[in-house]
Each structure stands twice: as C-alpha cells, then as structure tokens.
C-alpha positions in Angstrom: -31.6 -70.0 -5.3 -28.8 -68.4 -3.2 -27.9 -70.3 0.0 -28.4 -68.4 3.2 -25.1 -68.0 5.0 -24.7 -67.7 8.8 -22.3 -66.0 11.1 -20.2 -67.7 13.8 -19.4 -65.9 17.0 -16.2 -63.8 16.9 -13.7 -63.8 14.1 -11.1 -61.2 13.0 -9.7 -60.0 9.7 -5.9 -59.8 9.8 -3.9 -58.6 6.8 -4.1 -61.4 4.3 -0.7 -61.3 2.5 -2.0 -63.7 -0.2 -0.9 -61.7 -3.2 2.8 -62.3 -2.5 2.5 -66.0 -3.4 -0.7 -66.7 -5.3 0.4 -65.2 -8.6 3.0 -67.7 -9.5 2.4 -71.3 -10.7 3.0 -74.4 -8.6 6.6 -75.5 -8.8 7.9 -79.1 -8.1 10.5 -78.9 -5.3 13.7 -80.8 -6.1 14.3 -84.3 -4.6 16.5 -83.8 -1.6 19.7 -85.9 -1.0 18.1 -87.2 2.2 14.5 -87.8 3.2 13.6 -87.9 6.9 10.1 -89.4 6.9 8.3 -89.3 10.3 6.3 -92.4 11.4 3.9 -90.2 13.2 2.2 -88.3 10.4 -1.3 -88.6 11.7 -3.4 -88.6 14.9 -3.4 -92.1 16.4 -0.7 -94.8 16.5 2.5 -94.1 14.6 3.2 -96.4 11.7 5.3 -99.6 12.3 8.5 -99.9 10.1 8.5 -102.8 7.6 12.0 -102.1 6.1 15.5 -102.4 7.4 18.6 -100.2 7.4 20.5 -100.9 4.1 17.4 -101.8 2.2 16.8 -100.4 -1.3 13.3 -98.8 -1.7 11.3 -97.4 -4.5 9.1 -94.3 -4.7 5.7 -95.1 -3.3 6.8 -98.3 -1.5 5.3 -98.9 1.9 8.0 -98.5 4.5 5.8 -98.5 7.6 2.4 -100.1 8.0 -0.6 -98.8 9.8 -0.6 -99.9 13.5 -4.3 -100.4 14.3 -7.5 -98.8 13.2 -6.6 -95.2 13.9 -3.3 -95.1 12.1 -2.1 -94.9 8.5 0.8 -96.3 6.5 3.9 -94.4 5.5 5.7 -94.6 2.1 9.0 -93.8 0.6 8.6 -90.4 -1.2 11.5 -91.2 -3.6 13.8 -94.1 -4.4 17.0 -94.8 -2.5 18.5 -96.6 0.5 17.3 -96.7 4.1 20.1 -95.4 6.2 18.5 -95.0 9.6 15.3 -96.0 11.6 14.8 -94.2 14.9 14.7 -90.8 16.5 15.5 -87.8 14.3 14.7 -84.1 14.4 11.3 -83.3 12.8 9.8 -79.9 11.9 7.7 -79.6 15.1 7.4 -76.6 17.4 8.4 -78.7 20.4 11.9 -79.1 18.9 11.8 -82.8 20.1 13.0 -85.7 17.9 10.5 -88.4 16.8 10.9 -91.8 15.2 11.6 -91.5 11.5 12.9 -93.6 8.6 15.8 -91.8 6.8 16.4 -92.5 3.1 19.5 -91.5 1.1 17.9 -90.8 -2.3 19.5 -92.2 -5.5 18.4 -89.4 -7.9 16.4 -91.8 -10.0 13.0 -91.1 -8.4 12.0 -94.5 -9.6 8.4 -95.6 -8.8 7.0 -99.0 -7.7 4.4 -100.5 -10.0 1.1 -98.8 -9.2 -2.4 -98.9 -10.7 -5.8 -97.4 -10.0 -8.1 -98.9 -7.5 -11.5 -100.2 -8.8 -13.2 -98.6 -5.8 -16.8 -99.5 -6.9 -15.9 -103.2 -6.9 -14.7 -103.2 -3.3 -16.8 -103.4 -0.2 -16.7 -100.1 1.7 -14.7 -101.6 4.6 -12.1 -103.0 2.2 -11.8 -99.7 0.3 -11.2 -97.8 3.6 -8.5 -100.2 4.5 -6.9 -99.7 1.1 -7.0 -96.0 1.7 -5.4 -96.5 5.2 -2.7 -98.5 3.5 -2.2 -95.6 1.0 -1.3 -93.4 4.0 -4.2 -90.9 3.5 -4.6 -88.4 6.4 -6.3 -85.1 6.6 -4.2 -82.3 5.0 -6.2 -79.4 6.6 -4.3 -79.4 9.9 -5.8 -82.1 12.1 -4.1 -85.0 10.2 -6.8 -87.5 11.1 -6.6 -90.8 9.2 -9.0 -90.4 6.3 -10.2 -94.0 6.4 -11.6 -93.4 9.8 -13.4 -90.2 8.8 -14.8 -92.0 5.7 -16.6 -94.6 8.0 -20.1 -93.3 8.7 -20.5 -95.9 11.3 -23.9 -95.7 13.1 -24.5 -92.2 11.8 -26.0 -91.3 8.5 -23.9 -88.6 6.8 -26.2 -86.8 4.4 -24.1 -83.6 4.2 -20.4 -83.6 3.0 -18.6 -80.3 3.2 -15.4 -79.8 1.2 -13.4 -77.0 3.0 -11.6 -74.6 0.7 -11.5 -71.9 3.4 -7.8 -71.5 4.0 -8.3 -68.5 6.3 -4.7 -68.4 7.6 -2.8 -65.3 6.5 0.0 -65.8 4.0 -0.9 -69.4 3.0 -2.2 -69.9 -0.6 -1.6 -73.6 -1.3 -5.3 -74.6 -1.2 -6.1 -71.6 -3.4 -3.6 -72.7 -6.1 -4.7 -76.4 -5.7 -8.3 -75.4 -6.5 -7.3 -73.2 -9.4 -5.2 -75.8 -11.1 -6.6 -79.2 -10.0 -10.3 -78.6 -9.5 -11.4 -81.7 -11.5 -9.1 -84.0 -9.5 -10.4 -82.6 -6.2 -14.0 -83.3 -7.2 -13.1 -86.8 -8.3 -11.8 -87.3 -4.8 -15.2 -86.0 -3.6 -16.9 -88.6 -5.8 -15.2 -91.4 -3.8 -16.0 -89.6 -0.4 -19.7 -89.4 -1.5 -19.6 -93.1 -2.4 -18.3 -94.1 1.0 -20.4 -91.8 3.2 -23.7 -92.0 1.2 -23.9 -88.2 1.2 -26.7 -86.5 -0.8 -25.8 -82.9 -0.2 -22.2 -81.8 -1.2 -21.1 -78.2 -0.3 -17.8 -76.6 -1.2 -17.0 -73.6 1.0 -14.4 -71.1 -0.4 -13.6 -67.7 1.0 -14.6 -64.8 -1.3 -11.0 -63.6 -1.6 -10.3 -66.5 -4.0 -12.4 -65.7 -7.1 -10.2 -67.8 -9.4 -10.6 -70.8 -7.2 -14.3 -70.3 -6.9 -14.6 -70.1 -10.7 -12.4 -73.1 -11.3 -14.4 -75.3 -8.8 -17.7 -74.1 -10.2 -16.6 -75.0 -13.7 -15.4 -78.4 -12.5 -18.7 -79.0 -10.6 -20.7 -78.3 -13.8 -18.9 -81.2 -15.5 -20.0 -83.8 -12.9 -22.9 -86.2 -13.1 -23.8 -85.4 -9.5 -24.7 -82.1 -7.7 -22.0 -80.1 -6.0 -22.8 -76.6 -4.7 -19.7 -74.3 -4.6 -20.3 -71.4 -2.2 -18.4 -68.2 -1.6 -18.2 -67.4 2.1 -17.0 -64.2 3.8 -13.3 -63.9 4.4 -12.9 -63.9 8.2 -10.5 -65.7 10.4 -11.1 -68.6 11.5 -13.7 -69.4 8.9 -11.5 -72.2 7.6 -12.0 -74.2 10.8 -14.3 -77.2 10.3 -16.8 -76.2 13.0 -16.9 -72.6 11.7 -17.4 -73.7 8.1 -20.2 -76.0 9.2 -22.0 -73.1 11.0 -21.5 -70.7 8.1 -22.9 -73.1 5.5 -25.7 -74.8 7.5 -26.4 -72.6 10.5 -25.8 -75.7 12.8 -23.3 -75.9 15.6 -21.4 -79.1 16.5 -22.3 -79.7 20.2 -19.5 -79.5 22.7 -17.7 -82.9 23.1 -19.4 -84.2 19.9 -18.2 -84.8 16.4 -19.7 -83.3 13.2 -20.9 -86.8 12.2 -23.2 -86.7 15.3 -25.2 -84.1 13.4 -24.9 -85.8 10.0 -22.1 -83.8 8.6 -18.5 -84.7 7.6 -15.8 -82.2 6.5 -12.7 -82.7 4.4 -10.0 -80.3 3.2 -9.6 -79.8 -0.5 -6.0 -81.2 -0.2 -7.3 -84.4 1.3 -9.8 -84.8 -1.6 -7.0 -84.3 -4.1 -4.8 -86.9 -2.3 -7.7 -89.3 -2.3 -8.2 -88.9 -6.1 -4.5 -89.5 -6.7 -4.7 -92.7 -4.5 -7.8 -94.1 -6.1 -7.5 -93.1 -9.8 -3.7 -93.3 -10.1 -2.6 -95.7 -7.3 -0.3 -93.1 -5.7 0.1 -93.1 -1.9 0.3 -89.8 0.0 4.0 -88.9 -0.5 3.8 -85.1 -1.2 1.7 -82.0 -0.6 1.6 -78.4 -1.6 3.4 -76.0 0.7 3.4 -72.2 0.5 6.9 -70.7 0.8 6.4 -67.0 1.5 7.5 -64.1 3.6 11.0 -62.7 3.4 12.1 -65.0 0.5 13.3 -64.1 -2.9 10.4 -65.6 -4.8 7.3 -66.5 -2.8 5.3 -69.3 -4.4 3.7 -72.7 -3.8 5.8 -75.9 -4.1 4.8 -79.6 -4.4 7.1 -81.0 -1.8 8.0 -84.6 -1.1 7.2 -85.7 2.5 10.4 -86.0 4.4 12.1 -83.1 2.7 
C-alpha cells in the first residue's frame, strides 16, 4: 500500500546544485593545529567548563558539562592542550565572539577509553542523562538537546519521523550519510523508538536522492521492527520539520505548540547517526558531515571535527 502524501502551503523549487558535491565519497578532514570549541553548541544553557588552561586532554574527553536540563556537554574533538577558555570568534553570522575552549592539538588524535552503553539496562531517565552527557544535539539546524526531545513527558509519541529531507540547495551531507551509513542511522532510530515508545516510524527523503532512498530501504528491510521509507516531492522547504510532518501525515502542528502535542517527534538523520555512535560505540558528538561546495576546486562532503 502506498502512503498518501499531502501538500503544505507554498514552497518553491530553486536550482538544486546537488550534483557538484554528491558524486564524491566522504573524506575525513585533517585534524587542525587548533580547535576552538564553542560552549554554546545547542539551544539552552551553554556548557560549563570542567578543564583548566594548560591541562592535557584526550579525544572524546568531557571538557564542559551540561548546565541544567536544557543543555548538553561539550567534548574535546582531538587530543592536545587547553590553551584558552573564554571569548573567541565563532562561525556565526553575527560576527560576535562567544565563550569557547581552545585546544592546541598534539597530532596524536588519542582517544579516551570508551565503550558502548547498555541502553536496555538503563532506566529511560538515566539513559537520557547519559545522552545529554555525550553532547547529543539536533544536527538538522535547530540544535535542540536530544535528551530533551527524547523525553515523551506527558504526551504519548506514537509517530517518529526521521527527516532526510535536506531541501536546501547545494547541501548534500545528509544524502551521503544515508547512502553510506544507513544501517547506523537506523540503529540510532532503534534507540529513539525505545525511549519514545513509538509504534509508527516514517523516514521522509526527497525524491531527488534515489541512492539514499534505496540504501535506507535496504537497511530497513534488515531490521526486526517496521520502518517505512517514503520518497517525498522535492520542494523547498520540505525539509522543515513541520512541513515534513504535514507531507507524511496530513497533520499540522498548531501555532505555539510542539509536534509532541499531536503525538509526533522528528529527528534529522544526522542526529540518529550521532545517537548510534554514542550508544553502540561510546563516542560523544565531536564531529559532523559538512558539504564544502560552490567555487572550490573539489566540491565534496567532509567529516569535520567540531572546533575546526
């Protein structure tokens, strides 16, 4: 049975410019000599430093802890020495500095000891706090701490939507992530389903990503729970959470309300992948895929350490 899709009001179809960068494999960006790691990487309270200038740190080590419920920890994305704690320039459109921890890398890229989390053995509240301490935040744009979004609270959350929309022109990082790491994304979804109690899992992917759709459908077929992978029309801004909800379910999130108020939660595919790395490999959120494209010699996607 084919799912009935719905239209949201408005929408445009700008030139996509996807082909420039989606034909090359993901490349690991080099470790920079200096990492400038913002303490405000998420909506809510910035993280609170727990290291000092001059201290040696390892890759994956917590360098700033979550400050309250709506917050998330921050970690060293490579090994080295803390050289500064305080205002530094960050890549933000305002041009204003923000509080950061600066690390002079040592070239070893040496990890802390890390191990998987036995998520099924933990109470849901304890698991969410572990994810908060792993620094998980939404990678779709809103950067909301994932532990908060994974708390159904007073609302049942029967429908979980995994957003592979990526409607922005030029950007292809979610496309390449789904093509190459579909199984990991859906293992992250396994944990989301566990915490939210969702019984319907929908993956929405724009129809200009046939390789990603095929990879996610193949990965879904290997699971022991049902995941419906759905091709949706390519129209901007279909990758917005509220638009994706309306396309897939025909329901609108009421003004001033959250999607959980109507029993739906939405996560970006990058967030699901980061969740899988945290739970099944013990890796905090210290990198993400970034599309480097436009007037550059070789447009492609890079896995980039946070703070680069």
